[in-house]
All heavy atoms as an XYZ file, in Angstrom:
1023
protein
N     112.883    125.941     72.802
C     112.953    127.281     73.091
C     111.619    127.622     73.896
O     111.447    128.680     74.540
C     112.836    128.071     71.782
C     114.214    128.031     71.139
S     115.413    128.787     72.141
C     116.878    127.898     71.745
N     110.597    126.758     73.793
C     109.321    127.060     74.534
C     109.701    127.126     76.021
O     109.167    127.869     76.809
C     108.290    125.955     74.145
C     106.939    126.328     74.838
C     105.882    125.390     74.267
N     106.216    124.004     74.461
C     106.103    123.059     73.530
N     105.826    123.396     72.439
N     106.343    121.842     73.848
N     110.499    126.106     76.531
C     110.927    126.024     77.900
C     111.679    127.264     78.277
O     111.322    127.941     79.432
C     111.706    124.833     78.287
C     112.235    124.688     79.701
C     111.058    124.555     80.606
C     113.149    123.516     79.780
N     112.496    127.791     77.489
C     113.248    128.972     77.775
C     112.310    130.241     77.898
O     112.412    131.017     78.832
C     114.335    129.263     76.727
C     115.130    130.590     76.808
C     115.994    130.566     78.196
C     116.042    130.770     75.710
N     111.322    130.223     76.995
C     110.379    131.364     77.054
C     109.555    131.389     78.342
O     109.313    132.290     79.002
C     109.421    131.231     75.831
C     108.636    132.506     75.791
O     108.967    133.603     75.983
N     107.313    132.196     75.408
N     109.096    130.128     78.732
C     108.324    129.924     79.933
C     109.136    130.303     81.247
O     108.616    131.059     82.050
C     107.896    128.558     80.064
C     106.840    128.104     78.967
O     106.315    128.997     78.371
O     106.627    126.833     78.858
N     110.436    129.976     81.280
C     111.293    130.297     82.356
C     111.443    131.739     82.493
O     111.545    132.313     83.521
C     112.591    129.528     82.278
C     112.523    128.015     82.287
C     113.851    127.448     82.061
C     111.978    127.639     83.699
N     111.709    132.439     81.310
C     111.876    133.903     81.276
C     110.744    134.639     81.724
O     110.635    135.669     82.476
C     112.357    134.405     79.969
C     113.790    134.001     79.641
C     114.103    134.342     78.124
C     114.787    134.643     80.509
N     109.490    134.083     81.277
C     108.161    134.698     81.698
C     107.897    134.622     83.233
O     107.270    135.352     83.790
C     107.014    134.060     80.899
C     107.029    134.556     79.538
O     107.518    135.593     79.196
N     106.383    133.821     78.606
N     108.399    133.480     83.850
C     108.306    133.257     85.275
C     108.997    134.443     85.981
O     108.577    134.871     87.044
C     108.941    131.939     85.677
C     108.101    130.779     85.310
S     108.965    129.133     85.543
C     109.352    129.249     87.312
N     110.121    134.987     85.381
C     110.801    136.115     86.091
C     110.044    137.364     85.948
O     110.014    138.207     87.043
C     112.136    136.305     85.427
C     113.101    137.293     86.129
N     113.022    138.622     86.156
C     114.053    137.070     87.055
C     113.798    139.140     86.854
N     114.507    138.245     87.480
N     109.201    137.525     84.948
C     108.361    138.684     84.851
C     107.117    138.582     85.799
O     106.372    139.552     85.896
C     107.817    138.830     83.372
C     109.062    139.107     82.441
O     109.989    139.699     82.924
O     108.833    138.873     81.271
N     106.919    137.423     86.416
C     105.826    137.219     87.337
C     106.029    137.906     88.687
O     105.233    137.778     89.507
N     107.055    138.681     88.842
C     107.218    139.282     90.219
C     108.184    138.576     91.079
O     108.332    139.090     92.293
N     108.789    137.515     90.761
C     109.688    136.893     91.753
C     111.005    137.532     91.816
O     111.416    138.188     90.781
C     109.888    135.424     91.281
C     108.709    134.446     91.349
C     109.193    133.199     90.601
C     108.280    134.237     92.653
N     111.545    137.594     92.995
C     112.936    138.150     93.037
C     113.920    137.104     92.376
O     113.545    135.993     92.080
C     113.361    138.335     94.581
C     113.422    137.105     95.365
O     112.901    136.104     95.003
O     114.197    137.067     96.388
N     115.150    137.504     92.166
C     116.091    136.763     91.384
C     116.315    135.384     92.017
O     116.355    134.435     91.300
C     117.362    137.496     91.172
C     118.061    137.058     90.001
O     117.494    136.640     88.919
N     119.425    137.028     89.992
N     116.567    135.289     93.306
C     116.745    133.984     93.926
C     115.574    133.114     93.960
O     115.554    131.970     93.739
C     117.144    134.299     95.370
C     117.844    133.115     96.132
C     118.387    133.417     97.391
O     119.132    134.456     97.493
O     118.040    132.718     98.377
N     114.320    133.652     94.123
C     113.086    132.867     93.980
C     112.856    132.504     92.675
O     112.359    131.257     92.411
N     113.169    133.286     91.707
C     113.017    132.851     90.227
C     113.921    131.656     89.874
O     113.485    130.816     89.229
C     113.350    134.045     89.374
C     113.376    133.826     87.913
C     112.329    133.421     87.125
C     114.602    133.796     87.081
N     112.797    133.228     85.917
C     114.114    133.543     85.740
C     115.851    134.216     87.298
C     114.942    133.424     84.714
C     116.680    134.098     86.132
C     116.258    133.755     84.998
N     115.226    131.762     90.280
C     116.141    130.626     90.092
C     115.631    129.360     90.742
O     115.759    128.333     90.091
C     117.524    131.057     90.523
C     118.199    132.021     89.551
C     119.599    132.332     90.162
C     118.451    131.508     88.152
N     115.149    129.459     91.847
C     114.634    128.305     92.584
C     113.438    127.680     91.925
O     113.334    126.458     91.737
C     114.271    128.685     94.031
C     114.012    127.489     94.994
C     113.790    128.014     96.422
C     113.769    126.964     97.398
N     113.514    127.366     98.793
N     112.538    128.564     91.456
C     111.345    128.051     90.582
C     111.763    127.441     89.291
O     111.204    126.495     88.879
C     110.353    129.227     90.497
N     112.800    128.137     88.697
C     113.340    127.485     87.336
C     113.956    126.141     87.644
O     113.767    125.202     86.831
C     114.323    128.516     86.812
S     113.611    129.999     86.133
N     114.624    125.968     88.710
C     115.271    124.656     88.975
C     114.237    123.512     89.175
O     114.338    122.494     88.639
C     116.184    124.675     90.228
C     116.862    123.501     90.543
C     117.800    123.598     91.818
C     118.458    122.286     91.995
N     119.358    122.257     93.170
N     113.185    123.968     89.952
C     112.092    122.959     90.110
C     111.469    122.615     88.777
O     111.159    121.465     88.545
C     111.057    123.546     91.056
C     109.960    122.583     91.300
C     108.905    123.142     92.180
C     107.770    122.270     92.531
N     107.439    121.209     91.637
N     111.251    123.555     87.951
C     110.643    123.348     86.614
C     111.604    122.557     85.720
O     111.107    121.557     85.074
C     110.323    124.702     85.955
C     109.839    124.603     84.580
C     108.288    124.296     84.419
N     107.904    123.998     83.239
C     107.360    124.988     82.337
N     107.226    126.233     82.834
N     106.970    124.649     81.243
N     112.813    122.793     85.805
C     113.807    121.948     85.115
C     113.868    120.497     85.572
O     113.906    119.593     84.698
C     115.138    122.605     85.081
C     115.363    123.814     84.227
S     117.008    124.380     84.373
C     116.953    125.860     83.425
N     113.907    120.313     86.827
C     113.925    118.993     87.424
C     112.612    118.202     86.916
O     112.574    117.077     86.609
C     114.096    119.019     89.007
C     113.664    117.737     89.582
C     115.483    119.409     89.299
N     111.558    118.923     86.903
C     110.260    118.325     86.498
C     110.230    118.022     85.070
O     109.574    117.114     84.556
C     109.056    119.122     86.866
C     108.881    119.202     88.333
O     109.420    118.429     89.124
O     108.174    120.176     88.829
N     110.859    118.857     84.225
C     110.853    118.733     82.737
C     111.910    117.697     82.114
O     111.502    116.907     81.359
C     111.032    120.104     82.122
O     110.079    121.032     82.619
C     111.029    120.026     80.646
N     113.065    117.807     82.702
C     114.145    117.039     82.132
C     114.125    115.517     82.732
O     113.867    115.546     83.897
C     115.537    117.586     82.370
C     115.733    118.942     81.764
C     116.282    119.965     82.543
C     115.286    119.254     80.385
C     116.526    121.185     81.975
C     115.484    120.394     79.946
C     116.128    121.555     80.703
N     114.344    114.530     81.910
C     114.301    113.181     82.518
C     115.645    113.045     83.396
O     116.626    113.631     83.160
C     114.407    112.264     81.313
C     114.978    113.138     80.231
C     114.507    114.527     80.446
N     115.419    112.278     84.375
C     116.505    111.975     85.301
C     117.798    111.391     84.503
O     117.505    110.589     83.648
C     116.074    110.936     86.381
C     117.033    110.948     87.509
C     116.310    110.172     88.603
N     117.169    110.143     89.807
C     117.342    111.063     90.690
N     116.560    112.115     90.611
N     118.127    111.005     91.712
N     118.907    111.846     84.903
C     120.102    111.377     84.117
C     121.056    110.558     85.167
O     121.728    111.160     85.902
C     121.005    112.536     83.687
C     120.220    113.288     82.569
C     120.994    114.569     82.196
O     121.942    114.872     82.847
O     120.431    115.269     81.327
N     120.866    109.255     85.121
C     121.726    108.435     85.811
C     121.993    107.132     85.014
O     121.322    106.970     84.005
C     121.059    107.979     87.214
C     119.784    107.363     87.143
O     119.486    106.565     86.093
O     118.907    107.565     87.923
N     122.999    106.379     85.278
C     123.497    105.287     84.448
C     122.229    104.284     84.122
O     122.231    103.754     83.010
C     124.529    104.559     85.202
C     125.079    105.590     86.191
C     123.917    106.485     86.438
N     121.420    104.001     85.082
C     120.316    103.006     84.842
C     119.261    103.637     84.016
O     118.557    102.817     83.326
C     119.848    102.490     86.361
C     120.890    101.736     87.017
C     121.355    102.297     88.168
C     121.438    100.572     86.458
C     122.348    101.547     88.870
C     122.407     99.884     87.207
C     122.826    100.436     88.398
N     118.906    104.846     84.083
C     117.959    105.367     83.253
C     118.291    105.380     81.787
O     117.346    105.372     80.972
C     117.507    106.781     83.718
O     118.667    107.695     83.462
N     119.558    105.306     81.471
C     119.960    105.203     80.017
C     119.694    103.821     79.575
O     119.262    103.577     78.451
C     121.359    105.634     79.900
C     121.524    107.106     80.275
C     121.916    105.257     78.518
C     122.968    107.589     80.303
N     120.062    102.731     80.398
C     119.820    101.373     80.043
C     118.455    100.854     80.155
O     118.108    100.023     79.275
C     120.800    100.567     80.917
C     122.226    100.910     80.924
C     122.990    100.086     81.915
C     122.808    100.588     79.508
N     117.684    101.329     81.069
C     116.344    100.787     81.238
C     115.390    101.968     81.254
O     115.644    103.028     81.691
C     116.187     99.925     82.585
C     116.958     98.660     82.449
C     116.461    100.674     83.713
N     114.087    101.733     80.816
C     113.162    102.841     80.864
C     112.642    103.124     82.241
O     112.766    102.406     83.140
C     111.930    102.276     80.006
C     112.113    100.788     80.074
C     113.518    100.466     80.293
N     112.017    104.378     82.336
C     111.479    104.761     83.652
C     110.335    103.833     84.090
O     109.603    103.301     83.247
C     111.034    106.187     83.478
N     110.287    103.519     85.302
C     109.304    102.681     85.881
C     109.723    101.146     86.006
O     109.032    100.324     86.531
N     110.852    100.858     85.400
C     111.357     99.531     85.515
C     112.140     99.259     86.732
O     113.078    100.155     86.984
C     112.182     99.092     84.322
C     112.675     97.682     84.222
C     111.861     96.753     83.805
C     113.962     97.392     84.767
C     112.334     95.417     83.737
C     114.355     96.092     84.689
C     113.524     95.088     84.196
N     111.714     98.367     87.690
C     112.508     98.057     88.835
C     113.596     97.083     88.534
O     113.356     96.000     88.220
C     111.519     97.475     89.872
C     112.133     97.470     91.306
O     113.329     97.741     91.419
O     111.523     96.897     92.172
N     114.905     97.585     88.733
C     116.044     96.787     88.342
C     116.231     95.746     89.377
O     116.789     94.647     88.986
C     117.309     97.620     88.188
C     118.430     96.953     87.475
C     117.791     98.172     89.463
C     118.791     97.685     86.342
N     115.790     95.863     90.664
C     115.967     94.855     91.578
C     115.038     93.622     91.514
O     115.499     92.545     91.595
C     115.825     95.507     93.067
C     116.889     96.583     93.310
O     117.981     96.272     92.810
O     116.488     97.518     93.981
N     113.858     93.952     91.082
C     112.818     92.855     91.010
C     112.627     92.379     89.540
O     111.878     91.422     89.250
C     111.465     93.176     91.644
O     110.980     94.343     90.921
C     111.639     93.548     93.115
N     113.253     93.177     88.642
C     113.058     92.893     87.247
C     111.569     92.978     86.747
O     111.143     92.094     85.993
C     113.724     91.556     86.827
C     115.161     91.531     87.020
N     116.171     92.174     86.184
C     115.844     91.020     88.082
C     117.348     91.950     86.724
N     117.230     91.287     87.841
N     110.853     93.905     87.255
C     109.532     94.081     86.859
C     109.236     95.549     86.509
O     109.864     96.456     86.863
C     108.556     93.823     88.062
C     108.591     92.369     88.586
C     107.749     92.093     89.708
O     107.215     93.105     90.281
N     107.462     90.895     90.034
N     108.289     95.629     85.419
C     107.911     96.892     84.939
C     108.072     96.945     83.416
O     108.414     95.977     82.864
N     107.733     98.061     82.757
C     107.734     98.101     81.341
C     109.195     97.934     80.772
O     110.150     98.566     81.319
C     107.110     99.531     80.993
C     107.491    100.293     82.317
C     107.409     99.308     83.435
N     109.320     97.217     79.789
C     110.693     97.169     79.185
C     110.907     98.149     78.000
O     111.973     98.322     77.680
C     110.762     95.727     78.591
C     111.036     94.605     79.622
C     111.073     93.256     78.927
C     112.251     94.866     80.511
N     109.817     98.618     77.423
C     109.915     99.652     76.388
C     109.561    101.008     76.885
O     108.621    101.097     77.657
C     109.043     99.241     75.258
C     109.513     97.919     74.701
C     108.701     97.699     73.374
N     109.302     96.427     72.845
C     108.645     95.724     71.886
N     107.503     96.015     71.452
N     109.241     94.503     71.469
N     110.179    102.012     76.459
C     109.760    103.401     76.791
C     108.411    103.653     76.269
O     108.054    103.150     75.163
C     110.907    104.226     76.296
C     111.658    103.439     75.246
C     111.383    102.032     75.627
N     107.754    104.572     76.919
C     106.396    104.902     76.406
C     106.542    105.757     75.122
O     107.642    106.272     74.771
C     105.718    105.745     77.436
O     106.367    106.910     77.653
N     105.420    105.812     74.408
C     105.455    106.595     73.138
C     105.653    108.034     73.413
O     106.338    108.689     72.485
C     104.205    106.283     72.309
C     103.928    104.838     71.934
C     102.649    104.741     71.219
C     105.029    104.452     70.958
N     105.257    108.549     74.525
C     105.463    109.962     74.712
C     106.857    110.297     75.019
O     107.379    111.488     75.041
C     104.556    110.419     75.905
C     104.926    109.679     77.172
C     103.794    109.875     78.196
O     102.577    109.796     77.819
O     104.193    109.792     79.415
N     107.795    109.372     75.282
C     109.110    109.557     75.546
C     109.866    110.059     74.282
O     110.975    110.700     74.427
C     109.824    108.348     75.988
N     109.278    109.862     73.074
C     109.961    110.464     71.894
C     109.844    111.998     71.840
O     110.791    112.591     71.157
C     109.264    109.861     70.669
C     109.511    108.407     70.479
O     110.475    107.863     70.998
O     108.757    107.788     69.740
N     108.965    112.559     72.548
C     108.881    113.976     72.559
C     109.558    114.680     73.747
O     109.351    115.791     73.980
C     107.360    114.371     72.543
C     107.116    115.745     72.256
O     107.929    116.448     71.451
O     106.109    116.348     72.774
N     110.312    113.855     74.381
C     111.046    114.404     75.654
C     112.171    115.368     75.257
O     112.837    115.209     74.424
C     111.576    113.119     76.391
C     111.915    113.359     77.731
S     112.638    111.795     78.532
C     111.547    110.570     77.944
N     112.181    116.285     76.179
C     113.305    117.333     76.071
C     114.475    117.040     76.971
O     114.244    116.808     78.197
C     112.794    118.741     76.483
C     113.775    119.880     76.473
C     114.301    120.182     75.115
C     113.208    121.132     77.067
N     115.522    116.738     76.382
C     116.689    116.355     77.109
C     117.447    117.557     77.510
O     117.532    118.574     76.851
C     117.771    115.538     76.244
C     117.090    114.139     75.909
C     118.100    113.373     74.928
C     116.688    113.292     77.001
N     118.090    117.488     78.651
C     118.827    118.670     79.262
C     119.890    119.109     78.303
O     120.230    120.224     78.053
C     119.452    118.298     80.627
C     120.137    119.516     81.247
C     120.483    119.088     82.659
N     121.450    117.962     82.756
C     122.558    118.025     83.343
N     122.907    119.047     84.018
N     123.389    116.976     83.415
N     120.643    118.131     77.755
C     121.745    118.483     76.811
C     121.223    119.214     75.551
O     121.868    120.149     75.062
C     122.585    117.204     76.387
C     123.856    117.632     75.673
C     121.724    116.257     75.571
C     124.878    118.258     76.460
N     120.055    118.856     75.153
C     119.489    119.651     73.902
C     119.119    121.017     74.326
O     119.381    121.914     73.509
C     118.241    118.871     73.421
C     118.550    117.579     72.881
O     119.662    117.377     72.352
O     117.677    116.682     72.801
N     118.500    121.160     75.453
C     118.202    122.512     76.054
C     119.461    123.403     76.158
O     119.581    124.543     75.666
C     117.422    122.500     77.336
C     117.169    123.724     77.952
C     116.113    124.430     77.595
C     117.953    124.202     79.029
C     115.862    125.728     78.088
C     117.691    125.494     79.623
C     116.588    126.226     79.121
N     120.562    122.833     76.737
C     121.868    123.502     76.936
C     122.450    123.919     75.645
O     122.856    125.095     75.431
C     122.767    122.646     77.742
C     124.222    123.294     77.711
C     122.288    122.522     79.223
N     122.436    123.015     74.676
C     122.921    123.234     73.326
C     122.211    124.296     72.581
O     122.805    125.294     72.076
C     122.974    122.022     72.453
C     123.697    122.093     71.191
C     123.692    120.758     70.414
N     124.203    119.709     71.187
C     123.644    118.525     71.436
N     122.453    118.257     70.970
N     124.188    117.638     72.185
N     120.891    124.341     72.655
C     120.106    125.428     71.914
C     120.293    126.680     72.627
O     120.357    127.750     71.786
C     118.560    124.990     71.924
C     118.278    123.858     70.999
C     116.856    123.513     71.038
O     115.978    124.190     71.589
O     116.508    122.316     70.581
N     120.210    126.805     73.933
C     120.385    128.136     74.599
C     121.879    128.589     74.358
O     121.992    129.758     74.223
C     120.076    127.896     76.054
C     120.364    129.206     76.908
C     118.647    127.561     76.292
N     122.737    127.760     74.384
C     124.147    128.245     74.113
C     124.231    128.854     72.696
O     124.836    129.871     72.558
C     125.199    127.161     74.214
C     126.562    127.585     74.313
O     126.917    128.638     74.973
O     127.403    126.924     73.573
N     123.629    128.227     71.730
C     123.722    128.721     70.358
C     123.037    130.046     70.216
O     123.467    131.013     69.639
C     123.134    127.677     69.401
C     123.845    126.491     69.140
C     123.238    125.485     68.293
O     122.254    125.808     67.614
O     123.707    124.356     68.242
N     121.822    130.151     70.942
C     121.136    131.394     71.040
C     121.982    132.541     71.652
O     121.969    133.624     71.077
C     119.828    131.236     71.730
C     118.956    132.383     71.907
C     118.431    132.968     70.565
C     117.957    132.271     72.880
N     122.633    132.245     72.663
C     123.450    133.280     73.413
C     124.560    133.688     72.426
O     124.917    134.920     72.440
C     123.953    132.671     74.679
C     123.104    132.758     75.921
C     123.733    132.039     77.055
C     122.884    134.240     76.183
N     125.178    132.829     71.710
C     126.228    133.145     70.790
C     125.860    134.184     69.762
O     126.379    135.160     69.487
C     126.938    131.939     70.140
C     127.783    131.165     71.090
C     128.282    129.805     70.413
C     129.008    128.988     71.355
N     129.443    127.717     70.736
N     124.630    133.832     69.260
C     123.989    134.747     68.131
C     123.707    136.125     68.771
O     124.066    137.259     68.162
C     122.785    134.116     67.530
C     122.898    132.937     66.714
C     121.554    132.293     66.187
O     120.634    133.159     66.215
O     121.547    131.153     65.884
N     123.035    136.089     69.914
C     122.651    137.372     70.550
C     123.855    138.170     70.951
O     123.841    139.465     70.792
C     121.772    137.060     71.658
C     121.453    138.405     72.450
C     120.363    136.531     71.243
N     124.855    137.563     71.442
C     126.068    138.310     72.004
C     126.754    138.972     70.788
O     127.166    140.166     70.813
C     126.979    137.376     72.557
C     126.713    137.147     74.017
C     127.750    136.340     74.705
N     127.266    135.633     75.901
C     127.460    134.447     76.365
N     128.047    133.633     75.592
N     127.086    134.066     77.485
N     126.791    138.285     69.612
C     127.483    138.896     68.416
C     126.664    140.099     67.936
O     127.275    141.149     67.545
C     127.745    137.926     67.308
O     126.469    137.428     66.815
N     125.329    140.015     67.944
C     124.615    141.117     67.477
C     124.576    142.286     68.507
O     124.649    143.420     68.128
C     123.033    140.665     67.465
C     122.871    139.781     66.238
C     121.409    139.202     66.289
O     120.545    139.708     67.012
O     121.149    138.389     65.431
N     124.812    141.939     69.855
C     124.788    142.960     70.824
C     126.064    143.757     70.819
O     126.000    144.970     70.921
C     124.735    142.260     72.220
C     124.752    143.211     73.378
C     123.691    144.008     73.693
C     125.923    143.213     74.141
C     123.780    144.880     74.766
C     126.011    144.079     75.349
C     124.913    144.883     75.550
O     125.008    145.777     76.640
N     127.212    143.116     70.610
C     128.419    143.797     70.476
C     128.521    144.737     69.333
O     129.137    145.758     69.296
C     129.589    142.852     70.534
O     129.487    141.897     69.473
C     129.646    142.139     71.817
N     127.820    144.300     68.247
C     127.938    145.204     67.051
C     127.088    146.458     67.190
O     127.308    147.383     66.563
C     127.313    144.365     65.881
C     128.167    143.368     65.423
C     127.491    142.388     64.383
O     126.402    142.820     63.964
O     128.144    141.454     63.833
N     126.030    146.503     68.125
C     125.180    147.610     68.238
C     125.560    148.483     69.474
O     124.637    149.164     70.048
C     123.758    147.127     68.304
O     123.534    146.337     69.433
N     126.680    148.457     70.081
C     127.053    149.235     71.270
C     127.561    150.632     70.971
O     128.273    151.125     71.731
C     128.038    148.336     72.128
C     127.411    147.256     72.916
C     128.560    146.602     73.612
C     126.425    147.781     73.908
N     127.276    151.180     69.819
C     127.970    152.300     69.460
C     127.236    153.734     69.783
O     127.830    154.697     69.527
C     128.166    152.347     67.927
C     129.045    151.103     67.552
C     129.106    150.889     66.047
O     128.400    151.568     65.362
O     129.761    149.860     65.632
N     126.016    153.759     70.348
C     125.291    154.848     70.566
C     125.865    155.685     71.822
O     125.988    154.984     72.891
C     123.847    154.708     70.853
N     126.389    156.848     71.637
C     127.207    157.566     72.834
C     126.534    158.843     73.016
O     126.804    159.336     74.193
C     128.565    157.730     72.469
C     129.368    156.341     72.317
C     129.447    155.687     73.565
O     129.573    156.235     74.643
N     129.503    154.302     73.437
N     125.752    159.446     72.362
C     125.234    160.872     72.492
C     124.152    160.900     73.620
O     123.753    159.903     74.174
N     123.729    162.189     73.940
C     122.703    162.354     74.914
C     121.426    162.762     74.352
O     120.527    163.145     75.103
C     123.218    163.465     75.973
C     124.402    163.134     76.897
C     124.789    164.210     77.731
C     123.978    161.805     77.665
N     121.281    162.680     73.000
C     120.030    163.046     72.369
C     119.074    161.967     72.689
O     119.385    160.889     73.100
C     120.240    163.142     70.885
C     120.817    161.981     70.208
O     122.031    161.678     70.468
O     120.077    161.356     69.502
N     117.762    162.193     72.542
C     116.652    161.175     72.950
C     116.810    159.886     72.227
O     116.619    158.843     72.803
C     115.424    161.890     72.500
C     115.709    163.391     72.497
C     117.145    163.477     72.124
N     117.211    159.860     70.928
C     117.417    158.579     70.288
C     118.597    157.781     70.838
O     118.485    156.599     71.018
C     117.626    158.834     68.778
C     116.482    159.333     68.118
C     116.715    159.737     66.628
O     117.869    159.329     66.019
O     115.892    160.332     66.041
N     119.685    158.427     71.222
C     120.762    157.637     71.762
C     120.468    157.114     73.237
O     120.835    155.958     73.553
C     121.994    158.573     71.903
O     122.433    159.064     70.701
N     119.710    157.901     73.962
C     119.280    157.461     75.308
C     118.371    156.412     75.155
O     118.501    155.313     75.885
C     118.633    158.781     76.122
C     118.003    158.042     77.370
C     119.617    159.735     76.403
N     117.348    156.403     74.244
C     116.342    155.306     73.976
C     117.200    154.066     73.610
O     116.912    152.875     73.978
C     115.440    155.682     72.996
N     118.183    154.258     72.799
C     119.005    153.136     72.289
C     119.795    152.519     73.459
O     119.778    151.206     73.540
C     120.003    153.594     71.244
O     120.873    152.497     70.820
N     120.283    153.330     74.312
C     121.090    152.724     75.383
C     120.115    151.968     76.450
O     120.501    150.952     76.836
C     121.781    153.918     76.203
C     123.201    154.133     75.703
C     123.959    154.974     76.673
N     123.254    156.288     76.880
C     123.753    157.384     76.518
N     125.017    157.445     76.019
N     123.107    158.477     76.807
N     118.974    152.526     76.601
C     117.938    151.884     77.452
C     117.593    150.485     76.799
O     117.434    149.488     77.667
C     116.759    152.635     77.665
C     116.833    153.930     78.532
C     115.645    154.793     78.483
C     117.269    153.482     79.949
N     117.439    150.345     75.538
C     117.189    149.113     74.860
C     118.435    148.118     75.137
O     118.141    146.928     75.353
C     117.012    149.303     73.337
C     115.628    149.654     72.966
C     115.531    149.664     71.436
C     114.344    150.245     70.898
N     114.354    150.339     69.494
N     119.498    148.683     74.947
C     120.714    147.895     75.129
C     120.809    147.344     76.623
O     121.217    146.157     76.746
C     121.967    148.597     74.658
C     122.112    149.076     73.351
C     122.096    147.867     72.489
O     122.531    146.744     72.682
N     121.406    147.984     71.300
N     120.409    148.096     77.543
C     120.451    147.748     78.850
C     119.509    146.565     79.142
O     119.634    145.580     79.880
C     120.226    148.938     79.922
C     121.344    149.865     79.934
C     120.940    151.113     80.845
O     119.892    151.305     81.236
N     122.004    151.894     81.094
N     118.270    146.781     78.555
C     117.270    145.727     78.749
C     117.714    144.386     77.942
O     117.430    143.308     78.516
C     115.984    146.202     78.049
C     114.805    145.349     78.096
C     114.353    144.984     79.546
O     114.542    145.903     80.415
O     113.787    143.923     79.806
N     118.355    144.428     76.879
C     118.903    143.361     76.163
C     119.991    142.658     77.088
O     119.974    141.493     77.187
C     119.497    143.689     74.818
C     118.478    143.939     73.699
C     119.222    144.301     72.376
C     118.258    144.568     71.348
N     118.869    144.881     70.073
N     120.769    143.511     77.697
C     121.860    142.981     78.519
C     121.309    142.201     79.758
O     121.762    141.185     80.176
C     122.821    144.066     79.003
C     123.943    143.594     79.821
C     124.885    142.631     79.078
O     125.100    142.752     77.988
N     125.430    141.648     79.869
N     120.144    142.733     80.363
C     119.454    142.109     81.447
C     118.850    140.724     80.896
O     119.040    139.727     81.636
C     118.375    143.016     81.931
C     117.669    142.466     83.157
C     116.551    143.350     83.622
N     115.409    143.388     82.756
C     114.498    142.502     82.882
N     114.475    141.525     83.626
N     113.443    142.583     81.942
N     118.277    140.699     79.766
C     117.757    139.467     79.252
C     118.879    138.475     78.982
O     118.696    137.235     79.280
C     116.963    139.790     77.961
N     120.032    138.972     78.452
C     121.149    138.069     78.184
C     121.630    137.444     79.566
O     121.986    136.231     79.626
C     122.326    138.794     77.430
C     121.883    138.976     76.019
C     123.569    138.017     77.551
C     122.841    139.969     75.245
N     121.724    138.311     80.570
C     122.128    137.835     81.885
C     121.187    136.751     82.415
O     121.745    135.802     83.017
C     122.333    139.010     82.818
C     122.763    138.605     84.069
N     124.008    138.128     84.439
C     122.134    138.523     85.468
C     124.123    137.832     85.681
N     123.025    138.064     86.312
N     119.898    136.976     82.219
C     118.924    135.971     82.652
C     119.068    134.626     82.022
O     119.052    133.571     82.602
C     117.461    136.479     82.540
C     117.176    137.663     83.512
C     115.834    138.215     83.134
O     115.222    137.952     82.076
N     115.209    138.962     83.979
N     119.395    134.727     80.641
C     119.540    133.433     79.946
C     120.767    132.776     80.315
O     120.747    131.525     80.401
C     119.360    133.838     78.326
C     119.841    132.545     77.586
C     118.011    134.312     77.931
N     121.856    133.541     80.532
C     123.123    132.960     80.999
C     122.828    132.301     82.406
O     123.466    131.158     82.674
C     124.181    134.106     81.104
C     124.664    134.546     79.881
C     125.585    135.789     80.053
O     125.478    136.506     81.015
O     126.342    136.110     79.009
N     122.031    132.839     83.347
C     121.847    132.329     84.590
C     121.042    130.985     84.396
O     121.389    129.911     85.026
C     120.996    133.200     85.452
O     121.679    134.407     85.705
N     120.058    130.962     83.430
C     119.422    129.728     83.174
C     120.311    128.583     82.558
O     120.143    127.466     82.941
C     118.232    130.054     82.201
C     117.031    130.768     82.793
C     116.072    131.063     81.746
C     116.339    130.018     83.965
N     121.107    129.118     81.702
C     122.078    128.087     81.089
C     122.987    127.478     82.145
O     123.199    126.245     82.228
C     122.947    128.765     80.086
C     124.022    127.939     79.300
C     123.381    126.813     78.478
C     124.790    128.791     78.399
N     123.485    128.310     83.069
C     124.395    127.823     84.122
C     123.521    126.889     85.010
O     124.058    125.832     85.482
C     124.871    128.959     84.936
C     125.880    128.504     85.935
O     126.903    127.922     85.693
O     125.733    128.965     87.148
N     122.284    127.179     85.334
C     121.432    126.401     86.228
C     121.206    125.008     85.557
O     121.269    123.977     86.157
C     120.148    127.068     86.504
C     119.163    126.409     87.308
C     119.701    126.234     88.725
C     117.870    127.181     87.391
N     120.974    124.998     84.217
C     120.786    123.774     83.476
C     121.991    122.869     83.457
O     121.929    121.584     83.538
C     120.231    124.037     82.109
N     123.180    123.561     83.239
C     124.395    122.810     83.100
C     124.669    122.073     84.520
O     125.176    121.022     84.566
C     125.569    123.795     82.760
C     125.413    124.112     81.304
C     126.913    123.098     82.944
C     126.439    125.143     80.775
N     124.463    122.872     85.609
C     124.862    122.282     86.965
C     123.661    121.629     87.677
O     123.711    121.453     88.926
C     125.462    123.442     87.729
C     126.687    123.996     87.120
O     127.611    123.270     86.824
N     126.729    125.309     87.014
N     122.591    121.396     86.967
C     121.364    120.816     87.559
C     121.661    119.464     88.167
O     122.245    118.587     87.650
C     120.256    120.643     86.455
C     118.902    120.222     87.021
C     118.339    121.323     87.844
C     117.977    120.016     85.821
N     121.140    119.346     89.601
C     121.404    118.043     90.259
C     119.912    117.629     90.662
O     119.254    118.504     91.302
C     122.307    118.314     91.406
C     122.374    116.999     92.295
C     123.600    118.675     90.950
N     119.693    116.483     90.585
C     118.332    116.031     90.862
C     118.348    115.727     92.328
O     118.218    115.338     93.189
C     117.824    114.744     90.026
C     117.281    115.108     88.768
C     116.015    115.244     88.443
C     118.041    115.301     87.585
N     115.955    115.602     87.061
C     117.225    115.703     86.578
C     119.471    115.472     87.260
C     117.550    115.986     85.236
C     119.896    115.752     86.099
C     118.989    116.056     85.030
């Protein structure tokens, strides 16, 4: 969730939507380990052609954030937020409280849309 928070904060930094998605993609590529058939079988840094390099993954690899874990956590968060959001869509009046409630709902919808964009980016990420 720390990565999600960092990515959402990047949007608040004044980037337009396209620039923000580009910066998020770069951050995801830097954060998530490469996913190819050989990286599953041998650790990073091992040269499969010359058979040289470390045979064991480094100790810091235990703390690695996998793309699938990120996608799963963000998807669960979206399911929770969507169910709460649909329950609270009932304010219809023009009194100040109703208007304030609608503005909050619009802000929540904007945040939900940003998280959906990040989820789609993570799912379709190509190195």
